[in-house]
TORRO-457221 format. One record per residue (C-alpha): residue number from 1; residue in one letter; chain; y, x, z. Coordinates in steps of 0.05 Angstrom, whole numbers, plus 5000, padded with zeros to 4 digits. Example, Ala and Ser with C-alpha at 12.3 -4.5 7.8 and 13.67 -1.06 7.14 Angstrom:
BEGIN
k = 1&r = A&c = A&v = 4910&u = 5246&w = 5156
k = 2&r = S&c = A&v = 4979&u = 5273&w = 5143
END
This chain:
BEGIN
k = 1&r = X&c = A&v = 3510&u = 4118&w = 7187
k = 2&r = X&c = A&v = 3468&u = 4180&w = 7142
k = 3&r = X&c = A&v = 3419&u = 4163&w = 7080
k = 4&r = X&c = A&v = 3379&u = 4186&w = 7049
k = 5&r = X&c = A&v = 3359&u = 4183&w = 6985
k = 6&r = X&c = A&v = 3276&u = 4200&w = 6957
k = 7&r = X&c = A&v = 3269&u = 4205&w = 6888
k = 8&r = X&c = A&v = 3190&u = 4225&w = 6857
k = 9&r = X&c = A&v = 3195&u = 4263&w = 6787
k = 10&r = X&c = A&v = 3127&u = 4259&w = 6741
k = 11&r = X&c = A&v = 3127&u = 4253&w = 6668
k = 12&r = X&c = A&v = 3197&u = 4293&w = 6649
k = 13&r = X&c = A&v = 3238&u = 4241&w = 6693
k = 14&r = X&c = A&v = 3300&u = 4290&w = 6706
k = 15&r = X&c = A&v = 3354&u = 4261&w = 6659
k = 16&r = X&c = A&v = 3337&u = 4189&w = 6695
k = 17&r = X&c = A&v = 3344&u = 4231&w = 6762
k = 18&r = X&c = A&v = 3415&u = 4263&w = 6740
k = 19&r = X&c = A&v = 3428&u = 4191&w = 6716
k = 20&r = X&c = A&v = 3414&u = 4162&w = 6779
k = 21&r = X&c = A&v = 3441&u = 4204&w = 6828
k = 22&r = X&c = A&v = 3501&u = 4212&w = 6780
k = 23&r = X&c = A&v = 3512&u = 4133&w = 6804
k = 24&r = X&c = A&v = 3500&u = 4149&w = 6872
k = 25&r = X&c = A&v = 3552&u = 4207&w = 6878
k = 26&r = X&c = A&v = 3594&u = 4146&w = 6846
k = 27&r = X&c = A&v = 3582&u = 4100&w = 6896
k = 28&r = X&c = A&v = 3590&u = 4141&w = 6947
k = 29&r = X&c = A&v = 3662&u = 4169&w = 6937
k = 30&r = X&c = A&v = 3681&u = 4103&w = 6931
k = 31&r = X&c = A&v = 3655&u = 4075&w = 7003
k = 32&r = X&c = A&v = 3653&u = 4152&w = 7039
k = 33&r = X&c = A&v = 3585&u = 4143&w = 7055
k = 34&r = X&c = A&v = 3543&u = 4200&w = 7077
k = 35&r = X&c = A&v = 3485&u = 4223&w = 7039
k = 36&r = X&c = A&v = 3432&u = 4266&w = 7021
k = 37&r = X&c = A&v = 3381&u = 4263&w = 6971
k = 38&r = X&c = A&v = 3323&u = 4301&w = 6952
k = 39&r = X&c = A&v = 3270&u = 4295&w = 6884
k = 40&r = X&c = A&v = 3201&u = 4305&w = 6904
k = 41&r = X&c = A&v = 3168&u = 4336&w = 6831
k = 42&r = X&c = A&v = 3105&u = 4312&w = 6804
k = 43&r = X&c = A&v = 3097&u = 4343&w = 6754
k = 44&r = X&c = A&v = 3081&u = 4430&w = 6749
k = 45&r = X&c = A&v = 3124&u = 4465&w = 6774
k = 46&r = X&c = A&v = 3197&u = 4485&w = 6716
k = 47&r = X&c = A&v = 3263&u = 4512&w = 6709
k = 48&r = X&c = A&v = 3301&u = 4441&w = 6711
k = 49&r = X&c = A&v = 3366&u = 4448&w = 6734
k = 50&r = X&c = A&v = 3374&u = 4408&w = 6806
k = 51&r = X&c = A&v = 3398&u = 4346&w = 6792
k = 52&r = X&c = A&v = 3476&u = 4334&w = 6831
k = 53&r = X&c = A&v = 3459&u = 4374&w = 6894
k = 54&r = X&c = A&v = 3399&u = 4339&w = 6900
k = 55&r = X&c = A&v = 3340&u = 4390&w = 6933
k = 56&r = X&c = A&v = 3273&u = 4393&w = 6903
k = 57&r = X&c = A&v = 3198&u = 4392&w = 6937
k = 58&r = X&c = A&v = 3155&u = 4412&w = 6896
k = 59&r = X&c = A&v = 3078&u = 4386&w = 6888
k = 60&r = X&c = A&v = 3056&u = 4427&w = 6845
k = 61&r = X&c = A&v = 3016&u = 4366&w = 6819
k = 62&r = X&c = A&v = 3017&u = 4287&w = 6801
k = 63&r = X&c = A&v = 3004&u = 4279&w = 6882
k = 64&r = X&c = A&v = 3016&u = 4195&w = 6870
k = 65&r = X&c = A&v = 3081&u = 4162&w = 6894
k = 66&r = X&c = A&v = 3066&u = 4147&w = 6961
k = 67&r = X&c = A&v = 3050&u = 4219&w = 6975
k = 68&r = X&c = A&v = 3102&u = 4260&w = 6930
k = 69&r = X&c = A&v = 3152&u = 4194&w = 6971
k = 70&r = X&c = A&v = 3121&u = 4219&w = 7046
k = 71&r = X&c = A&v = 3131&u = 4299&w = 7030
k = 72&r = X&c = A&v = 3212&u = 4275&w = 7021
k = 73&r = X&c = A&v = 3220&u = 4236&w = 7076
k = 74&r = X&c = A&v = 3189&u = 4287&w = 7115
k = 75&r = X&c = A&v = 3241&u = 4323&w = 7099
k = 76&r = X&c = A&v = 3306&u = 4275&w = 7112
k = 77&r = X&c = A&v = 3350&u = 4257&w = 7161
k = 78&r = X&c = A&v = 3385&u = 4206&w = 7155
k = 79&r = X&c = A&v = 3386&u = 4141&w = 7188
k = 80&r = X&c = A&v = 3366&u = 4106&w = 7130
k = 81&r = X&c = A&v = 3312&u = 4118&w = 7084
k = 82&r = X&c = A&v = 3325&u = 4084&w = 7008
k = 83&r = X&c = A&v = 3257&u = 4092&w = 6958
k = 84&r = X&c = A&v = 3298&u = 4079&w = 6881
k = 85&r = X&c = A&v = 3259&u = 4107&w = 6829
k = 86&r = X&c = A&v = 3294&u = 4153&w = 6769
k = 87&r = X&c = A&v = 3306&u = 4099&w = 6723
k = 88&r = X&c = A&v = 3358&u = 4067&w = 6766
k = 89&r = X&c = A&v = 3432&u = 4059&w = 6769
k = 90&r = X&c = A&v = 3454&u = 4032&w = 6840
k = 91&r = X&c = A&v = 3526&u = 4001&w = 6836
k = 92&r = X&c = A&v = 3587&u = 4017&w = 6863
k = 93&r = X&c = A&v = 3588&u = 3983&w = 6920
k = 94&r = X&c = A&v = 3518&u = 3995&w = 6933
k = 95&r = X&c = A&v = 3533&u = 4029&w = 7007
k = 96&r = X&c = A&v = 3584&u = 3994&w = 7033
k = 97&r = X&c = A&v = 3539&u = 3925&w = 7023
k = 98&r = X&c = A&v = 3486&u = 3950&w = 7050
k = 99&r = X&c = A&v = 3517&u = 3986&w = 7102
k = 100&r = X&c = A&v = 3545&u = 3915&w = 7130
k = 101&r = X&c = A&v = 3480&u = 3886&w = 7123
k = 102&r = X&c = A&v = 3443&u = 3940&w = 7165
k = 103&r = X&c = A&v = 3506&u = 3933&w = 7223
k = 104&r = X&c = A&v = 3505&u = 3861&w = 7235
k = 105&r = X&c = A&v = 3435&u = 3853&w = 7221
k = 106&r = X&c = A&v = 3401&u = 3905&w = 7268
k = 107&r = X&c = A&v = 3329&u = 3851&w = 7274
k = 108&r = X&c = A&v = 3333&u = 3881&w = 7195
k = 109&r = X&c = A&v = 3284&u = 3933&w = 7180
k = 110&r = X&c = A&v = 3272&u = 3936&w = 7105
k = 111&r = X&c = A&v = 3326&u = 3921&w = 7052
k = 112&r = X&c = A&v = 3313&u = 3907&w = 6971
k = 113&r = X&c = A&v = 3380&u = 3892&w = 6925
k = 114&r = X&c = A&v = 3391&u = 3850&w = 6867
k = 115&r = X&c = A&v = 3345&u = 3885&w = 6803
k = 116&r = X&c = A&v = 3362&u = 3880&w = 6732
k = 117&r = X&c = A&v = 3340&u = 3895&w = 6676
k = 118&r = X&c = A&v = 3379&u = 3926&w = 6630
k = 119&r = X&c = A&v = 3402&u = 3864&w = 6593
k = 120&r = X&c = A&v = 3426&u = 3846&w = 6653
k = 121&r = X&c = A&v = 3376&u = 3791&w = 6669
k = 122&r = X&c = A&v = 3338&u = 3791&w = 6750
k = 123&r = X&c = A&v = 3289&u = 3813&w = 6758
k = 124&r = X&c = A&v = 3238&u = 3779&w = 6806
k = 125&r = X&c = A&v = 3233&u = 3836&w = 6850
k = 126&r = X&c = A&v = 3232&u = 3794&w = 6928
k = 127&r = X&c = A&v = 3173&u = 3748&w = 6941
k = 128&r = X&c = A&v = 3129&u = 3720&w = 6980
k = 129&r = X&c = A&v = 3071&u = 3745&w = 7013
k = 130&r = X&c = A&v = 3000&u = 3756&w = 6954
k = 131&r = X&c = A&v = 2957&u = 3685&w = 6948
k = 132&r = X&c = A&v = 2903&u = 3679&w = 6902
k = 133&r = X&c = A&v = 2953&u = 3635&w = 6864
k = 134&r = X&c = A&v = 2987&u = 3704&w = 6850
k = 135&r = X&c = A&v = 2944&u = 3735&w = 6798
k = 136&r = X&c = A&v = 2971&u = 3679&w = 6752
k = 137&r = X&c = A&v = 3044&u = 3679&w = 6775
k = 138&r = X&c = A&v = 3060&u = 3748&w = 6784
k = 139&r = X&c = A&v = 3113&u = 3779&w = 6762
k = 140&r = X&c = A&v = 3101&u = 3789&w = 6691
k = 141&r = X&c = A&v = 3053&u = 3742&w = 6679
k = 142&r = X&c = A&v = 3048&u = 3700&w = 6618
k = 143&r = X&c = A&v = 3052&u = 3639&w = 6665
k = 144&r = X&c = A&v = 3111&u = 3661&w = 6699
k = 145&r = X&c = A&v = 3153&u = 3676&w = 6636
k = 146&r = X&c = A&v = 3130&u = 3603&w = 6590
k = 147&r = X&c = A&v = 3150&u = 3578&w = 6665
k = 148&r = X&c = A&v = 3198&u = 3604&w = 6703
k = 149&r = X&c = A&v = 3232&u = 3553&w = 6731
k = 150&r = X&c = A&v = 3178&u = 3514&w = 6755
k = 151&r = X&c = A&v = 3161&u = 3504&w = 6837
k = 152&r = X&c = A&v = 3106&u = 3562&w = 6843
k = 153&r = X&c = A&v = 3153&u = 3608&w = 6808
k = 154&r = X&c = A&v = 3196&u = 3589&w = 6845
k = 155&r = X&c = A&v = 3160&u = 3582&w = 6910
k = 156&r = X&c = A&v = 3128&u = 3656&w = 6890
k = 157&r = X&c = A&v = 3198&u = 3687&w = 6877
k = 158&r = X&c = A&v = 3254&u = 3664&w = 6918
k = 159&r = X&c = A&v = 3301&u = 3712&w = 6873
k = 160&r = X&c = A&v = 3289&u = 3660&w = 6821
k = 161&r = X&c = A&v = 3318&u = 3604&w = 6865
k = 162&r = X&c = A&v = 3356&u = 3653&w = 6911
k = 163&r = X&c = A&v = 3435&u = 3675&w = 6885
k = 164&r = X&c = A&v = 3468&u = 3665&w = 6958
k = 165&r = X&c = A&v = 3477&u = 3705&w = 7024
k = 166&r = X&c = A&v = 3432&u = 3761&w = 7036
k = 167&r = X&c = A&v = 3353&u = 3719&w = 7040
k = 168&r = X&c = A&v = 3285&u = 3725&w = 7092
k = 169&r = X&c = A&v = 3238&u = 3737&w = 7046
k = 170&r = X&c = A&v = 3160&u = 3794&w = 7048
k = 171&r = X&c = A&v = 3175&u = 3833&w = 6998
k = 172&r = X&c = A&v = 3225&u = 3866&w = 6970
k = 173&r = X&c = A&v = 3201&u = 3927&w = 6905
k = 174&r = X&c = A&v = 3204&u = 3998&w = 6921
k = 175&r = X&c = A&v = 3231&u = 4010&w = 6852
k = 176&r = X&c = A&v = 3298&u = 4015&w = 6904
k = 177&r = X&c = A&v = 3280&u = 3993&w = 6974
k = 178&r = X&c = A&v = 3323&u = 4019&w = 7043
k = 179&r = X&c = A&v = 3286&u = 4025&w = 7109
k = 180&r = X&c = A&v = 3315&u = 4042&w = 7171
k = 181&r = X&c = A&v = 3283&u = 4113&w = 7192
k = 182&r = X&c = A&v = 3266&u = 4083&w = 7264
k = 183&r = X&c = A&v = 3217&u = 4036&w = 7226
k = 184&r = X&c = A&v = 3185&u = 4081&w = 7188
k = 185&r = X&c = A&v = 3170&u = 4120&w = 7263
k = 186&r = X&c = A&v = 3142&u = 4055&w = 7288
k = 187&r = X&c = A&v = 3091&u = 4032&w = 7242
k = 188&r = X&c = A&v = 3075&u = 4098&w = 7198
k = 189&r = X&c = A&v = 3102&u = 4121&w = 7125
k = 190&r = X&c = A&v = 3067&u = 4100&w = 7065
k = 191&r = X&c = A&v = 3013&u = 4086&w = 7049
k = 192&r = X&c = A&v = 2973&u = 4152&w = 7013
k = 193&r = X&c = A&v = 2919&u = 4117&w = 6998
k = 194&r = X&c = A&v = 2963&u = 4073&w = 6944
k = 195&r = X&c = A&v = 2966&u = 4131&w = 6885
k = 196&r = X&c = A&v = 3020&u = 4086&w = 6863
k = 197&r = X&c = A&v = 3046&u = 4007&w = 6868
k = 198&r = X&c = A&v = 3044&u = 3963&w = 6923
k = 199&r = X&c = A&v = 3055&u = 4004&w = 6969
k = 200&r = X&c = A&v = 3128&u = 3980&w = 6978
k = 201&r = X&c = A&v = 3086&u = 3905&w = 6997
k = 202&r = X&c = A&v = 3038&u = 3946&w = 7054
k = 203&r = X&c = A&v = 3100&u = 3978&w = 7085
k = 204&r = X&c = A&v = 3142&u = 3901&w = 7083
k = 205&r = X&c = A&v = 3081&u = 3881&w = 7118
k = 206&r = X&c = A&v = 3071&u = 3927&w = 7167
k = 207&r = X&c = A&v = 3157&u = 3923&w = 7184
k = 208&r = X&c = A&v = 3145&u = 3838&w = 7201
k = 209&r = X&c = A&v = 3083&u = 3850&w = 7236
k = 210&r = X&c = A&v = 3119&u = 3892&w = 7271
k = 211&r = X&c = A&v = 3166&u = 3857&w = 7287
k = 212&r = X&c = A&v = 3230&u = 3868&w = 7237
k = 213&r = X&c = A&v = 3261&u = 3828&w = 7174
k = 214&r = X&c = A&v = 3256&u = 3845&w = 7118
k = 215&r = X&c = A&v = 3316&u = 3817&w = 7067
k = 216&r = X&c = A&v = 3336&u = 3813&w = 7000
k = 217&r = X&c = A&v = 3404&u = 3828&w = 6992
k = 218&r = X&c = A&v = 3436&u = 3793&w = 6922
k = 219&r = X&c = A&v = 3516&u = 3821&w = 6939
k = 220&r = X&c = A&v = 3494&u = 3901&w = 6907
k = 221&r = X&c = A&v = 3457&u = 3901&w = 6845
k = 222&r = X&c = A&v = 3409&u = 3971&w = 6815
k = 223&r = X&c = A&v = 3406&u = 3970&w = 6740
k = 224&r = X&c = A&v = 3332&u = 3988&w = 6741
k = 225&r = X&c = A&v = 3298&u = 4007&w = 6666
k = 226&r = X&c = A&v = 3232&u = 3985&w = 6680
k = 227&r = X&c = A&v = 3181&u = 4030&w = 6656
k = 228&r = X&c = A&v = 3215&u = 4074&w = 6647
k = 229&r = X&c = A&v = 3194&u = 4135&w = 6686
k = 230&r = X&c = A&v = 3122&u = 4103&w = 6687
k = 231&r = X&c = A&v = 3090&u = 4152&w = 6639
k = 232&r = X&c = A&v = 3014&u = 4129&w = 6603
k = 233&r = X&c = A&v = 3022&u = 4051&w = 6609
k = 234&r = X&c = A&v = 2947&u = 4034&w = 6603
k = 235&r = X&c = A&v = 2932&u = 4082&w = 6653
k = 236&r = X&c = A&v = 2994&u = 4047&w = 6703
k = 237&r = X&c = A&v = 2960&u = 3990&w = 6690
k = 238&r = X&c = A&v = 2890&u = 3999&w = 6708
k = 239&r = X&c = A&v = 2930&u = 4033&w = 6772
k = 240&r = X&c = A&v = 2975&u = 3961&w = 6795
k = 241&r = X&c = A&v = 2907&u = 3932&w = 6793
k = 242&r = X&c = A&v = 2867&u = 3976&w = 6827
k = 243&r = X&c = A&v = 2931&u = 3973&w = 6888
k = 244&r = X&c = A&v = 2922&u = 3897&w = 6878
k = 245&r = X&c = A&v = 2852&u = 3909&w = 6905
k = 246&r = X&c = A&v = 2871&u = 3958&w = 6958
k = 247&r = X&c = A&v = 2914&u = 3909&w = 6993
k = 248&r = X&c = A&v = 2891&u = 3849&w = 6984
k = 249&r = X&c = A&v = 2815&u = 3899&w = 7016
k = 250&r = X&c = A&v = 2874&u = 3912&w = 7067
k = 251&r = X&c = A&v = 2902&u = 3846&w = 7083
k = 252&r = X&c = A&v = 2865&u = 3798&w = 7055
k = 253&r = X&c = A&v = 2805&u = 3753&w = 7064
k = 254&r = X&c = A&v = 2736&u = 3785&w = 7060
k = 255&r = X&c = A&v = 2705&u = 3708&w = 7051
k = 256&r = X&c = A&v = 2621&u = 3709&w = 7076
k = 257&r = X&c = A&v = 2589&u = 3760&w = 7056
k = 258&r = X&c = A&v = 2646&u = 3792&w = 7022
k = 259&r = X&c = A&v = 2647&u = 3732&w = 6973
k = 260&r = X&c = A&v = 2724&u = 3721&w = 6962
k = 261&r = X&c = A&v = 2734&u = 3808&w = 6959
k = 262&r = X&c = A&v = 2678&u = 3794&w = 6892
k = 263&r = X&c = A&v = 2712&u = 3742&w = 6868
k = 264&r = X&c = A&v = 2780&u = 3785&w = 6876
k = 265&r = X&c = A&v = 2747&u = 3844&w = 6847
k = 266&r = X&c = A&v = 2726&u = 3808&w = 6785
k = 267&r = X&c = A&v = 2788&u = 3772&w = 6766
k = 268&r = X&c = A&v = 2832&u = 3826&w = 6778
k = 269&r = X&c = A&v = 2793&u = 3865&w = 6731
k = 270&r = X&c = A&v = 2791&u = 3806&w = 6677
k = 271&r = X&c = A&v = 2862&u = 3821&w = 6682
k = 272&r = X&c = A&v = 2869&u = 3898&w = 6674
k = 273&r = X&c = A&v = 2836&u = 3899&w = 6613
k = 274&r = X&c = A&v = 2871&u = 3841&w = 6588
k = 275&r = X&c = A&v = 2936&u = 3876&w = 6595
k = 276&r = X&c = A&v = 2901&u = 3935&w = 6570
k = 277&r = X&c = A&v = 2888&u = 3912&w = 6518
k = 278&r = X&c = A&v = 2955&u = 3880&w = 6505
k = 279&r = X&c = A&v = 2983&u = 3951&w = 6506
k = 280&r = X&c = A&v = 2933&u = 3973&w = 6448
k = 281&r = X&c = A&v = 2952&u = 3910&w = 6404
k = 282&r = X&c = A&v = 3028&u = 3915&w = 6415
k = 283&r = X&c = A&v = 3023&u = 4000&w = 6387
k = 284&r = X&c = A&v = 2980&u = 3983&w = 6333
k = 285&r = X&c = A&v = 3022&u = 3928&w = 6313
k = 286&r = X&c = A&v = 3077&u = 3982&w = 6293
k = 287&r = X&c = A&v = 3096&u = 4011&w = 6236
END
């Protein structure tokens, strides 16, 4: 089984990419895994050295995460595609744990490892399908932070309550997501209408609709410095909420005369404005 890692450089993430790929090299040496690495450069072309033997594809400009990933996937040859953020570091047992699961469970099409913050806290990277209350209990929402042990949080984020065997879920985070090539050949690549964010949810949903399972794998961990390669925070907030609405328009209920969609749009607009305001206040409070 050959693994193809696809990373996207944006906002000068070359140092992060080098550290990420160094962790992949260590994991591959530990297990003897066969892999390749493709980096798609969403920055203007420069003279950066190719990190850790990876191949670099120049997108020429910021074409968005989904489109950049698709450029990289088309250049790969592996049986399993690994989408990983530059600000992530994989564990030494990464290949061993994933290979065991994929070999034993051919029905599993998408896998997401346990993802940790740099301080060791578990990120809510595996979740159930989105619902109308997801905006209130989102991964980083205030209510989720205030009520981490609530039944609502544990219902929407199984990782908050489950640390045992590989768990069947609806959606795993694209910070580190593994997908069999056969799944992409059947359901298609990432939907490029998602400039960034929610392309992972959309892919997982299409994989499940095609009969594959999505599994959360807590047996191996990836450390993710969330936001380390995001760039402008207010712009990221806008893109997040735009993609959330696109996901709703593609998969969610619209209601009579589009009433549900209108309410979702209004709620997302308020949520985005609050996020941008909070971001500005935090910046303004810095000495």
